[in-house]
N, C-alpha and C positions, 0 to 999 in steps of 0.2 A: 479587531476580529472578535466576534461573539464567543465568550468562554464556553457556552454550551456546545457551539459548533466544534470547537477544538476538542472538547471532551468526547463528543460522539465520533469525531474523526480519529482520535487516539484509540477508542474502543474498536472501531471498525478495522483499524490497521492491525490490532492484535488478532482479531478474528481472521482477516485475510492472510496475515503472515503465518498463522497457525495452519490455515488451509493449504497454503503453498508449501510449507514444510512437510505437511502430511502427504501432499502429492509427490514431493521429491523422495520422501521415505518409502512410498509405495513403489516408486521406480527402482529404488535401491534394494528393496526387500523381496522382490519377486511378485508372487501372486497372492498377497494378503488382501483379500477383498474388503475386509473390515476397515483397513487403512484408507482405501479408496472411498468407501462410503462415508467415513469420517470427514475426509477432505471435501466431498460434495456437500455434506450437511453444513460444514463450516462456511463454504462459499455461499450457500443459500442464506444463512444467517447474516453474513456480511452484506449481501445484496439488500436484504431487508433493512439493515441499518443504514445503508446508503439512501434509502427513501427518506428517512428522517433528515439526513444531511442535505439532500436536495431541497427539502422544504425550508431548512434553515438558511442555506447559503446560495441557493440556485443551482441549476443543473451544471453549468459550466464550471463554477468554482468547486463544487463538491466532487465531480468526476476528475477534474484536473488535479486537485489537491490529493485525492485518494491515489491516483495513478502515480504521481511523483513520489508521494510518501512510500508507497509500495516498492517503487523502483529503488529507492535509497535503502530502505530497511531490508528488503529481501536480499540485496547484495551483501549486506552485513552478515545475514544468516548463511548465505551461500559460502562466504569466505570463512567464517568461524566454525560452522558446523560441518559443511560438506567439503571444505578444502578447495573450492573453486577459485579461480583467479581471473581478473579482468586485464585486458590489454591497456596500453596507455590511451588509445583512442576511446575505448570504452570508459575508462576512468574520467576522461574529459567530458564525456556525455553525462556521467553521474554528477560531476561538478556543475555542469549547466543545469541539471535537475535541481540541485540545491539552490542555485540562484533563482530559478523560475519559481520554486516554492516560496522563497522569501518575497519575491515580487507579487505573487498571488495573495499571500496571506496578510501582507502588510502594505496595502495600497495607499498611495498618497491621495488626499482630496484634490480633485481637479477644480477648475474654475478660473475665470479671468476677472 
């Protein structure tokens, strides 16, 4: 996998996770409009970063890798920061996400 792609993916994940955390904080804090606006701005920045990722790795890989990375990392934040818990079935889904991420980012060369 291209190191530039992984770097952009990591940066986009930081932005998207910050946006999701701000969204959750807005829900918990009541009506703090500035928190909602911060979340929306971060989501916009993250989506602009995704355009670069789509150019580097293609639409399918960029969106899939981003979605799975967000799935995994936002669960860590939900668990550590907000005290949320997953059921056993949901944990199995997260484990499958880890497997799918590995399969997407480290593909084997095909050919006969």
